[in-house]
C-alpha positions as CSV (number, residue, x, y, z in Angstrom):
1,M,-0.4,-6.6,3.8
2,N,-2.3,-9.5,2.2
3,Y,-6.1,-8.9,2.1
4,L,-7.1,-12.1,0.2
5,S,-5.5,-15.3,-1.1
6,V,-7.0,-17.6,-3.8
7,E,-5.5,-21.1,-3.3
8,N,-5.8,-23.7,-6.1
9,I,-9.5,-23.2,-6.9
10,S,-11.3,-25.2,-9.6
11,K,-14.8,-24.9,-11.0
12,S,-16.8,-27.0,-13.5
13,F,-20.4,-26.9,-14.7
14,G,-21.3,-30.5,-15.7
15,A,-18.7,-31.8,-18.2
16,R,-17.4,-28.3,-18.9
17,T,-14.3,-27.2,-16.8
18,L,-14.1,-23.4,-16.4
19,F,-10.7,-23.3,-14.6
20,E,-8.4,-25.6,-12.6
21,D,-5.9,-24.9,-9.8
22,L,-5.9,-21.1,-10.0
23,S,-3.9,-19.2,-7.3
24,F,-3.3,-15.5,-6.8
25,G,-3.4,-12.9,-4.1
26,I,-4.7,-9.3,-3.5
27,N,-2.6,-7.0,-1.3
28,K,-3.3,-3.6,0.3
29,D,-3.2,-0.7,-2.2
30,Q,-3.1,-2.9,-5.3
31,K,-5.4,-1.9,-8.1
32,I,-5.8,-5.1,-10.1
33,A,-7.6,-5.8,-13.3
34,F,-8.6,-9.4,-14.1
35,V,-8.5,-10.1,-17.8
36,A,-9.8,-13.2,-19.6
37,K,-11.8,-14.2,-22.6
38,N,-15.6,-14.3,-22.5
39,G,-17.0,-17.6,-21.0
40,S,-13.8,-18.4,-19.1
41,G,-15.3,-17.7,-15.7
42,K,-14.5,-14.1,-14.8
43,T,-17.8,-13.4,-13.1
44,T,-17.8,-16.8,-11.4
45,I,-14.4,-16.0,-9.9
46,L,-15.7,-12.7,-8.6
47,K,-18.7,-14.5,-7.0
48,I,-16.4,-17.1,-5.4
49,L,-14.3,-14.2,-3.9
50,M,-17.4,-12.8,-2.4
51,G,-18.7,-16.1,-1.1
52,E,-21.7,-16.0,-3.4
53,D,-20.5,-19.2,-5.1
54,Y,-18.1,-21.9,-4.1
55,P,-15.2,-23.6,-5.9
56,D,-15.3,-27.4,-6.5
57,S,-11.8,-27.6,-4.9
58,G,-9.4,-25.1,-3.3
59,Q,-10.2,-22.2,-1.0
60,V,-10.3,-18.4,-0.7
61,V,-8.7,-17.0,2.5
62,M,-9.7,-13.5,3.4
63,R,-8.3,-11.3,6.2
64,K,-10.9,-11.0,8.9
65,D,-10.6,-7.3,9.9
66,I,-11.3,-5.8,6.5
67,R,-14.5,-4.4,4.9
68,V,-15.2,-5.8,1.4
69,E,-17.8,-4.5,-1.1
70,F,-18.9,-6.1,-4.4
71,L,-20.4,-4.3,-7.4
72,A,-22.2,-6.9,-9.5
73,Q,-23.3,-6.4,-13.1
74,E,-26.9,-6.8,-11.8
75,P,-27.1,-5.0,-8.4
76,N,-29.1,-6.5,-5.6
77,L,-31.2,-3.7,-4.2
78,Q,-34.5,-3.6,-2.4
79,D,-37.3,-2.4,-4.7
80,E,-39.5,-0.8,-2.0
81,L,-36.8,1.4,-0.6
82,T,-36.1,5.0,-1.9
83,V,-32.7,6.0,-3.1
84,E,-32.0,7.8,0.2
85,E,-33.2,4.8,2.3
86,S,-31.0,2.4,0.2
87,I,-27.9,4.6,1.0
88,F,-28.7,4.7,4.7
89,A,-29.6,1.0,4.9
90,S,-25.9,0.0,5.3
91,D,-24.3,-0.6,8.7
92,N,-22.0,2.4,8.4
93,E,-22.1,4.3,11.7
94,T,-21.3,7.7,10.2
95,L,-24.2,7.4,7.7
96,K,-26.6,6.6,10.5
97,I,-25.4,9.8,12.3
98,I,-26.0,11.8,9.1
99,E,-29.4,10.3,8.7
100,E,-30.3,11.3,12.2
101,Y,-29.1,14.8,11.5
102,E,-31.1,15.2,8.3
103,K,-34.2,14.0,10.1
104,A,-33.6,16.7,12.7
105,L,-33.3,19.3,9.9
106,E,-36.8,18.3,8.8
107,N,-38.2,19.3,12.2
108,P,-36.3,22.5,13.2
109,E,-38.8,23.3,16.0
110,D,-37.4,20.3,17.9
111,T,-34.3,22.1,19.1
112,E,-33.2,19.4,21.5
113,A,-33.2,16.7,18.8
114,Y,-31.3,19.1,16.5
115,Q,-28.7,20.0,19.1
116,K,-28.1,16.3,19.9
117,A,-27.8,15.4,16.2
118,F,-25.5,18.4,15.6
119,E,-23.2,17.4,18.5
120,K,-22.9,13.8,17.1
121,M,-21.9,15.2,13.7
122,E,-19.2,17.2,15.5
123,A,-18.0,14.3,17.7
124,H,-17.7,11.9,14.7
125,N,-16.3,14.6,12.3
126,A,-19.2,13.7,9.9
127,W,-19.3,17.0,8.1
128,D,-16.6,16.1,5.6
129,F,-18.1,12.6,5.1
130,E,-21.5,14.2,4.4
131,T,-20.1,16.6,1.9
132,Q,-18.2,13.8,0.1
133,Y,-21.2,11.5,-0.1
134,K,-23.4,14.3,-1.5
135,Q,-20.7,15.0,-4.1
136,I,-20.7,11.3,-5.1
137,L,-24.5,11.4,-5.5
138,F,-24.3,14.6,-7.6
139,K,-21.5,13.2,-9.9
140,L,-23.5,9.9,-10.5
141,K,-26.7,11.9,-11.2
142,L,-28.7,10.5,-8.3
143,E,-30.5,13.7,-7.5
144,D,-34.1,12.4,-6.7
145,L,-33.4,10.9,-3.3
146,K,-37.1,10.1,-2.8
147,A,-37.4,7.9,-5.9
148,K,-38.2,4.3,-5.3
149,V,-35.7,1.7,-6.5
150,K,-38.4,-0.1,-8.5
151,T,-38.9,3.0,-10.6
152,L,-35.2,3.3,-11.6
153,S,-33.8,2.2,-14.9
154,G,-31.1,-0.5,-15.1
155,G,-28.4,2.2,-15.4
156,Q,-29.7,4.2,-12.5
157,K,-29.7,1.1,-10.3
158,K,-26.1,0.3,-11.3
159,R,-25.1,3.9,-10.4
160,L,-27.0,3.7,-7.0
161,A,-25.2,0.5,-6.2
162,L,-21.8,2.1,-7.1
163,A,-22.6,5.2,-5.0
164,I,-23.5,3.1,-1.9
165,I,-20.2,1.2,-2.2
166,L,-18.1,4.4,-2.7
167,I,-19.8,6.1,0.2
168,N,-19.1,3.2,2.5
169,R,-15.3,3.4,1.7
170,P,-14.4,-0.3,1.9
171,D,-10.9,-1.6,2.3
172,L,-11.3,-3.9,-0.7
173,L,-13.6,-3.1,-3.6
174,I,-14.4,-5.9,-6.1
175,L,-16.0,-4.6,-9.3
176,D,-17.7,-6.4,-12.3
177,E,-17.7,-4.0,-15.3
178,P,-18.0,-0.8,-13.2
179,T,-18.1,1.6,-16.3
180,N,-21.2,0.0,-17.8
181,H,-24.2,2.4,-17.8
182,L,-22.1,5.4,-16.9
183,D,-21.7,8.3,-19.4
184,L,-18.3,9.6,-20.4
185,E,-18.3,12.4,-17.8
186,M,-19.1,9.9,-15.0
187,I,-16.4,7.5,-16.2
188,E,-13.8,10.2,-16.2
189,W,-14.8,11.3,-12.7
190,L,-14.7,7.7,-11.4
191,E,-11.3,7.2,-13.1
192,N,-9.9,10.2,-11.3
193,Y,-11.5,9.1,-8.0
194,F,-10.0,5.6,-8.1
195,A,-6.6,6.9,-9.2
196,K,-6.2,9.3,-6.3
197,E,-7.9,7.3,-3.5
198,N,-6.0,4.9,-1.3
199,I,-8.3,2.0,-2.0
200,T,-7.6,-1.6,-3.0
201,L,-9.4,-2.7,-6.2
202,F,-10.0,-6.0,-8.0
203,M,-12.0,-5.5,-11.1
204,V,-13.2,-7.0,-14.4
205,T,-13.5,-4.3,-17.0
206,H,-13.3,-4.0,-20.8
207,D,-12.6,-0.3,-20.7
208,R,-9.0,0.0,-21.8
209,F,-8.5,3.7,-20.9
210,F,-9.7,2.8,-17.4
211,L,-7.2,-0.1,-17.3
212,E,-4.5,2.2,-18.4
213,R,-5.1,5.0,-16.0
214,V,-6.3,3.2,-12.8
215,C,-4.7,-0.2,-12.6
216,N,-1.2,-0.9,-11.4
217,E,-1.3,-4.6,-11.9
218,I,-3.1,-7.0,-14.4
219,I,-3.8,-10.7,-13.8
220,E,-4.6,-12.6,-16.9
221,L,-6.3,-16.0,-17.2
222,D,-5.0,-17.4,-20.5
223,N,-5.5,-21.0,-21.6
224,G,-6.2,-22.1,-18.1
225,K,-3.1,-20.5,-16.6
226,I,-2.6,-17.3,-14.4
227,Y,-0.1,-14.7,-15.5
228,Q,0.6,-11.5,-13.5
229,Y,1.9,-8.2,-14.9
230,K,3.1,-5.5,-12.5
231,G,2.0,-2.5,-14.6
232,N,-0.9,-0.8,-16.4
233,Y,-2.5,-1.9,-19.7
234,S,0.3,-0.7,-22.0
235,Y,2.8,-2.6,-19.9
236,Y,0.6,-5.7,-20.0
237,L,0.4,-5.6,-23.8
238,E,4.1,-5.3,-24.2
239,K,5.0,-8.0,-21.7
240,K,2.3,-10.4,-23.0
241,D,3.7,-10.2,-26.5
242,E,7.2,-10.9,-25.1
243,R,5.8,-13.9,-23.1
244,I,4.1,-15.4,-26.1
245,A,7.2,-15.0,-28.3
246,A,9.3,-16.7,-25.6
247,E,6.8,-19.5,-25.2
248,N,6.7,-20.1,-29.0
249,A,10.5,-20.1,-29.2
250,S,10.7,-22.7,-26.4
251,I,8.1,-24.9,-28.1
252,D,10.0,-24.7,-31.4
253,K,13.2,-25.8,-29.6
254,A,11.3,-28.6,-27.9
255,Q,9.8,-29.8,-31.3
256,N,13.3,-30.0,-32.8
257,L,14.6,-32.0,-29.8
258,F,11.4,-34.2,-29.9
259,V,12.2,-35.3,-33.5
260,K,15.8,-36.2,-32.5
261,E,14.6,-38.1,-29.3
262,L,11.8,-39.9,-31.2
263,S,14.4,-41.3,-33.6
264,W,16.5,-42.5,-30.6
265,M,13.4,-44.1,-29.0
266,R,12.6,-46.1,-32.1
267,R,16.2,-47.6,-32.1
268,Q,16.1,-48.6,-28.5
269,P,16.1,-52.4,-27.6
270,K,13.4,-53.8,-25.3
271,A,15.8,-54.3,-22.4
272,R,16.7,-50.9,-21.1
273,T,19.4,-49.6,-18.7
274,T,18.7,-47.2,-15.8
275,K,20.3,-44.4,-17.9
276,S,18.0,-45.1,-20.9
277,K,15.0,-45.2,-18.7
278,S,15.8,-41.7,-17.4
279,R,16.1,-40.5,-21.0
280,I,12.8,-42.1,-21.8
281,D,11.1,-40.2,-19.0
282,D,12.7,-37.0,-20.3
283,F,11.3,-37.9,-23.8
284,Y,7.7,-37.8,-22.6
285,I,8.3,-34.4,-20.9
286,I,9.8,-33.1,-24.2
287,K,6.8,-34.6,-26.1
288,E,4.3,-32.8,-23.9
289,K,6.2,-29.5,-24.4
290,A,6.5,-29.9,-28.1
291,H,2.7,-30.4,-28.5
292,S,1.7,-27.5,-26.3
293,R,1.4,-24.9,-29.1
294,R,-1.0,-22.1,-28.2
295,I,-4.5,-22.4,-29.5
296,E,-5.3,-18.8,-30.6
297,H,-9.0,-18.9,-31.5
298,Q,-10.1,-15.5,-32.7
299,V,-13.5,-14.3,-33.9
300,E,-13.6,-14.1,-37.7
301,L,-15.8,-11.3,-39.1
302,E,-16.8,-11.2,-42.7
303,I,-19.6,-9.5,-44.5
304,N,-21.1,-9.5,-48.0
305,M,-22.2,-5.9,-47.9
306,E,-25.1,-4.8,-50.1
307,R,-24.3,-2.3,-52.8
308,M,-24.8,1.3,-51.7
309,G,-26.3,3.9,-54.0
310,S,-25.7,7.7,-54.1
311,K,-28.5,8.5,-51.6
312,I,-27.8,7.3,-48.1
313,I,-30.0,8.8,-45.3
314,E,-31.1,12.4,-45.1
315,L,-32.5,14.0,-42.0
316,H,-34.6,17.1,-42.6
317,K,-35.4,19.6,-39.7
318,L,-36.0,16.9,-37.1
319,N,-37.8,17.9,-33.9
320,K,-38.4,15.6,-30.9
321,A,-39.3,16.2,-27.3
322,F,-40.8,14.2,-24.4
323,K,-43.1,16.8,-22.6
324,D,-40.7,19.6,-21.7
325,K,-37.5,17.6,-22.4
326,V,-36.2,18.6,-25.9
327,I,-34.1,15.9,-27.7
328,L,-33.8,17.4,-31.2
329,S,-34.5,20.9,-32.4
330,D,-34.5,21.5,-36.2
331,F,-31.7,19.0,-36.7
332,S,-30.7,18.3,-40.3
333,Y,-27.9,16.1,-41.8
334,S,-27.1,14.1,-44.9
335,F,-24.9,11.0,-44.5
336,N,-22.2,10.4,-47.1
337,K,-20.6,7.1,-48.2
338,G,-18.1,5.7,-45.7
339,E,-18.8,8.1,-42.9
340,R,-17.9,7.0,-39.4
341,I,-19.8,9.0,-36.8
342,G,-19.6,8.6,-33.0
343,I,-22.3,9.9,-30.7
344,I,-21.5,11.2,-27.2
345,G,-23.3,13.0,-24.5
346,K,-24.5,12.7,-20.9
347,N,-27.1,10.1,-20.0
348,G,-30.6,11.2,-20.8
349,T,-29.7,13.6,-23.6
350,G,-31.4,11.5,-26.2
351,K,-28.6,9.4,-27.9
352,S,-30.6,6.2,-28.1
353,T,-33.8,8.2,-29.1
354,F,-31.8,9.6,-32.0
355,L,-30.8,6.1,-33.2
356,N,-34.4,5.0,-33.0
357,I,-35.5,8.0,-35.1
358,L,-32.7,7.2,-37.6
359,T,-34.0,3.6,-38.0
360,Q,-37.6,4.9,-38.1
361,S,-38.6,2.7,-35.1
362,I,-40.0,5.9,-33.5
363,K,-41.2,9.0,-35.4
364,P,-40.0,12.6,-34.9
365,D,-42.6,15.2,-33.8
366,S,-41.8,17.0,-37.0
367,G,-39.4,16.8,-39.9
368,K,-38.6,13.7,-41.9
369,V,-36.1,10.9,-42.4
370,V,-35.4,9.9,-46.1
371,Q,-33.7,6.6,-46.6
372,G,-32.0,5.6,-49.9
373,E,-33.5,2.6,-51.7
374,T,-30.3,0.6,-51.5
375,I,-29.7,1.2,-47.8
376,K,-29.9,-1.8,-45.6
377,I,-29.5,-1.0,-41.9
378,G,-28.0,-3.3,-39.3
379,Y,-28.9,-2.1,-35.8
380,Y,-27.1,-3.5,-32.7
381,T,-29.2,-2.3,-29.8
382,Q,-28.4,-2.1,-26.0
383,G,-31.3,-4.5,-25.4
384,G,-29.4,-7.3,-27.1
385,I,-30.7,-10.6,-28.4
386,Y,-34.2,-11.8,-27.6
387,V,-33.8,-15.1,-25.8
388,K,-36.6,-17.6,-26.6
389,P,-37.3,-20.3,-24.0
390,D,-35.4,-23.6,-24.8
391,Q,-33.8,-22.1,-27.9
392,K,-30.3,-23.5,-28.8
393,V,-27.5,-21.4,-30.2
394,I,-27.5,-23.1,-33.6
395,D,-31.3,-22.4,-33.9
396,V,-30.8,-18.7,-33.6
397,I,-28.6,-18.6,-36.8
398,K,-30.7,-21.2,-38.7
399,E,-33.6,-18.7,-38.5
400,F,-31.6,-16.8,-41.2
401,G,-31.1,-20.0,-43.2
402,E,-29.1,-23.2,-43.2
403,F,-26.5,-21.5,-45.4
404,I,-25.2,-17.9,-45.2
405,P,-24.0,-16.0,-48.2
406,L,-20.4,-14.5,-48.0
407,A,-18.4,-12.2,-50.3
408,K,-17.5,-13.3,-53.9
409,G,-20.5,-15.8,-54.1
410,R,-19.3,-18.1,-51.4
411,T,-21.6,-19.6,-48.8
412,I,-21.1,-21.0,-45.3
413,S,-23.2,-23.3,-43.1
414,A,-24.8,-22.0,-39.9
415,G,-22.5,-24.2,-37.9
416,Q,-19.4,-23.0,-39.7
417,L,-20.4,-19.4,-39.1
418,L,-20.8,-20.0,-35.4
419,E,-17.4,-21.5,-35.3
420,R,-16.0,-18.3,-36.7
421,F,-17.7,-16.5,-33.7
422,L,-16.0,-19.0,-31.3
423,F,-19.0,-21.2,-30.7
424,D,-17.6,-24.8,-31.1
425,R,-19.8,-27.7,-32.2
426,K,-20.6,-28.6,-28.6
427,K,-21.4,-25.0,-27.6
428,Q,-23.7,-24.6,-30.6
429,H,-26.1,-27.0,-29.0
430,D,-26.2,-25.3,-25.6
431,F,-29.3,-23.4,-24.6
432,V,-29.0,-19.6,-25.3
433,E,-30.1,-18.8,-21.8
434,K,-27.0,-20.5,-20.4
435,L,-24.5,-18.3,-22.3
436,S,-22.4,-15.7,-20.4
437,G,-23.1,-12.0,-20.9
438,G,-20.2,-11.7,-23.3
439,E,-21.2,-14.8,-25.3
440,L,-24.7,-13.4,-25.7
441,K,-23.3,-10.2,-27.1
442,R,-21.1,-12.1,-29.5
443,L,-24.1,-14.2,-30.7
444,Y,-26.1,-11.0,-31.1
445,L,-23.3,-9.3,-33.2
446,C,-23.4,-12.4,-35.4
447,T,-27.1,-12.0,-36.0
448,V,-26.7,-8.4,-37.0
449,L,-23.7,-8.9,-39.4
450,I,-25.3,-12.0,-41.0
451,Q,-27.9,-9.7,-42.7
452,N,-25.1,-8.0,-44.6
453,P,-25.9,-4.3,-43.8
454,N,-24.4,-1.4,-45.5
455,F,-25.4,1.1,-42.8
456,L,-24.3,-0.2,-39.4
457,I,-25.6,1.3,-36.2
458,L,-24.0,0.2,-32.9
459,D,-25.4,1.2,-29.5
460,E,-22.9,0.4,-26.8
461,P,-21.3,-2.5,-28.7
462,T,-18.3,-2.9,-26.3
463,N,-20.4,-3.8,-23.2
464,D,-19.5,-7.3,-21.9
465,L,-17.2,-8.1,-24.9
466,D,-13.7,-9.3,-23.9
467,I,-10.7,-7.4,-25.1
468,V,-9.6,-10.0,-27.7
469,T,-13.1,-9.8,-29.4
470,L,-13.0,-6.0,-29.1
471,N,-9.7,-5.9,-31.0
472,V,-11.1,-8.1,-33.8
473,L,-14.3,-6.0,-34.0
474,E,-12.2,-2.8,-34.2
475,S,-10.1,-4.3,-37.1
476,F,-13.3,-5.3,-38.9
477,L,-14.9,-1.9,-38.5
478,L,-11.8,-0.1,-39.7
479,D,-12.1,-2.0,-43.0
480,Y,-15.9,-1.8,-43.2
481,P,-16.8,0.2,-46.4
482,G,-20.3,1.2,-45.4
483,C,-21.6,3.9,-43.1
484,L,-21.1,3.6,-39.4
485,V,-22.9,5.3,-36.5
486,V,-21.7,4.4,-33.0
487,V,-22.8,5.2,-29.5
488,S,-20.2,4.1,-26.9
489,H,-18.7,5.1,-23.6
490,D,-15.5,3.2,-24.6
491,R,-13.1,6.0,-25.3
492,Y,-10.4,3.7,-26.7
493,F,-12.9,2.2,-29.1
494,M,-14.2,5.6,-30.2
495,D,-10.7,7.0,-30.8
496,K,-9.9,4.1,-33.1
497,I,-13.1,3.9,-35.1
498,V,-14.7,7.3,-35.6
499,D,-13.6,10.5,-37.2
500,T,-16.6,12.7,-36.5
501,L,-18.7,13.2,-33.4
502,F,-22.3,14.3,-32.8
503,V,-22.1,15.8,-29.3
504,F,-25.5,15.8,-27.6
505,R,-25.4,18.8,-25.2
506,G,-29.0,18.5,-24.0
507,N,-32.0,20.8,-24.6
508,G,-32.0,19.8,-28.3
509,E,-28.5,21.1,-29.0
510,V,-26.4,18.7,-31.2
511,E,-22.9,19.8,-32.1
512,N,-21.1,18.4,-35.1
513,F,-17.4,18.0,-34.1
514,P,-14.7,17.0,-36.6
515,G,-12.4,14.5,-34.8
516,N,-12.4,11.6,-32.4
517,Y,-13.0,11.6,-28.6
518,S,-9.4,12.5,-27.6
519,D,-9.5,15.4,-30.1
520,F,-12.8,16.5,-28.5
521,R,-11.4,16.3,-24.9
522,A,-8.3,18.3,-25.9
523,Y,-10.6,21.0,-27.5
524,E,-12.9,21.1,-24.4
525,D,-10.0,21.3,-22.0
526,S,-8.4,24.2,-24.0
527,I,-11.5,26.4,-23.5
528,E,-11.1,28.5,-20.4
529,P,-14.2,28.6,-18.2
530,V,-15.9,31.9,-17.9
531,K,-15.4,33.3,-14.4
532,E,-18.0,35.5,-12.8
533,E,-16.6,38.1,-10.5
534,Q,-18.0,37.6,-7.0
535,P,-18.5,40.8,-4.9
536,K,-16.3,40.8,-1.9
537,E,-18.1,40.2,1.4
538,K,-17.3,42.4,4.4
539,V,-15.7,40.5,7.3
540,N,-17.7,40.7,10.5
541,W,-15.6,40.2,13.7
542,K,-18.6,38.4,15.2
543,E,-18.2,35.7,12.6
544,S,-14.5,35.1,13.2
545,Q,-15.3,31.9,15.3
546,V,-14.9,29.3,12.5
547,K,-15.7,25.6,12.7
548,N,-15.1,23.1,9.9
549,G,-14.3,26.0,7.6
550,L,-17.7,27.7,8.2
551,T,-18.6,30.5,10.5
552,F,-21.5,30.0,12.9
553,Q,-23.7,32.2,10.6
554,E,-22.6,30.2,7.5
555,Q,-23.4,26.9,9.3
556,K,-27.0,28.2,10.0
557,E,-27.2,29.4,6.3
558,F,-26.0,25.9,5.2
559,Q,-28.8,24.2,7.1
560,K,-31.3,26.7,5.8
561,V,-30.2,26.2,2.2
562,E,-30.5,22.4,2.5
563,R,-34.1,22.8,3.8
564,E,-34.9,25.2,0.9
565,I,-33.4,22.8,-1.7
566,K,-35.5,19.9,-0.3
567,K,-38.7,22.1,-0.4
568,L,-38.0,23.3,-3.9
569,E,-37.3,19.8,-5.2
570,E,-40.7,18.6,-3.8
571,E,-42.4,21.5,-5.4
572,K,-40.7,20.7,-8.7
573,V,-41.8,17.1,-8.6
574,K,-45.4,18.1,-7.9
575,I,-45.6,20.5,-10.9
576,E,-43.9,18.0,-13.2
577,A,-46.4,15.3,-12.1
578,L,-49.3,17.6,-13.0
579,F,-47.9,17.9,-16.5
580,S,-47.0,14.2,-16.9
581,E,-50.5,13.2,-15.7
582,G,-52.3,15.6,-18.0
583,K,-53.9,17.5,-15.1
584,V,-53.0,21.0,-16.4
585,G,-55.7,22.7,-18.4
586,D,-55.0,24.6,-21.6
587,D,-55.7,27.9,-19.8
588,E,-53.2,27.0,-17.0
589,I,-50.3,25.7,-19.1
590,E,-48.5,29.1,-19.3
591,K,-49.0,29.9,-15.6
592,K,-47.7,26.5,-14.5
593,A,-44.8,26.5,-16.9
594,G,-43.9,29.9,-15.4
595,E,-44.1,28.5,-11.9
596,L,-41.9,25.6,-12.8
597,Q,-39.3,27.9,-14.4
598,K,-39.3,30.0,-11.3
599,V,-38.8,26.9,-9.1
600,L,-35.9,25.7,-11.3
601,S,-34.2,29.1,-11.2
602,Q,-34.4,29.2,-7.4
603,L,-33.3,25.6,-7.1
604,E,-30.2,26.4,-9.3
605,Q,-29.3,29.4,-7.1
606,M,-29.7,27.4,-3.9
607,E,-27.6,24.5,-5.3
608,E,-24.8,26.9,-6.3
609,R,-24.7,28.4,-2.8
610,W,-24.8,24.9,-1.3
611,F,-21.7,23.9,-3.3
612,E,-19.9,27.2,-2.4
613,L,-20.5,26.4,1.3
614,S,-19.6,22.7,0.9
615,A,-16.3,23.6,-0.8
616,K,-15.5,26.1,2.0
617,M,-16.3,23.4,4.6
618,E,-14.2,20.8,2.9
619,S,-11.2,23.2,2.7
């Protein structure tokens, strides 16, 4: 069943043509990745599919009876709504029934409203839906449902937008870089969710593990043409190599024939027969083919690395905390020449804070960072390049000088350097604010490497870079002789580049693991979880009447547990607010800390019971 057809669409911005006469289709149950170089119009195509932009020519035909959702890189959410209100703001009928039921739970004394809401939940079989939506919120770490959207970070907003889309269960889901702002645990959960769900996907992503494990088809836009591959990422790589080899062989054959036909053309008299005119027409077709050699522009990375002495960077008994949230606890480490360390951990465990301490842009609470005299740090941050108003691409590089030093005493002009980073002469005079997300990242990478660092720190370097540029960056880093510290959720990238991991477990615990990410996952999976023996409950014949997997008494307990969790969460927020606003006196700190610990302990017990009941209900 065809969901969507793209028919001969073209798009230009001024004199620049993004793409011409593109056609492809999306059918039910396909999980398609759309692959193209940065700046070739991937995000524009997604917006055209969703009706947020329009092609200059051609059309997009969509089936009328399907529900479509779009996850943009920058989600469009209402700032004044809470997380919970944002979820219930959709036109999903089941969500509205759940909202009505949850409001009834807040006023248990109104038995009539509760009974009515309960019956609606039964009639629409909303229990399973409610369990699933709460599991999605839990997995995406959206636990504070009362938080206003305007108080959320960029990553939290992206996760909220993703949660809303998953909860609404559309027929067709269009995604622009869905793994950005997710930690590794979330990515793996999302990967498994998409792999097992009967959902139709069309996505742009640079995450090659995600492409490998989720997608069953890849559509590539290459040199203005669409190529389709019926398989995952490995299949795509294999078949693309075969296609390029066949194209080059065909061009070589055409070039040989062109030389022969050109000689014949020069010998022809002015008066031509019908037969010779046909051969002349064929000559021009052969000529076009012979001159259609692929233009494979690739980023060229080169660095004139500063000499590195024997002392690199030493970390001595570092401690860092934000109020009661511990990031580092007595952490010590001495870096050695050529080390390649990857940093992983859940969002909020302090990975970026650690990098900022390492670069001494923030200070630890105690301990010290000792940097060797010869060490020159290059720090590629998540924030990216600072865009000055009306600044052109060439001006960004000229701030470092008209000529840039390279290895072996060579120099290169600012314009030539930009050409190595795929900014042609025309593009160099574009305004920086007009660049695509991937082009901005490429320019930023250029400004970091131009300073010739010998200690390179990369915080999420793979976000928004196309796969071709990622491959070049990986090759460069494999040969990079300096020290390398990387924070990335790109598992493929981490496997290829690093040989040691700092695993941020939370609460100040940092584990030094010898190996790459796949080694770490294999180790983690090999550890058997500790099982606690649960006391067997006596079966009461009065509770034998079971609905939705729960007895009547368990249903009442489930509702009570939900009310208790909500009450404890509100109490937790109040106590934490007192600490954060400095309203707790010195004589009350111990008392309030004890109260908070008690609330957290009760909350943990209640949440465990909620998940036990939820699992039983689902089964």
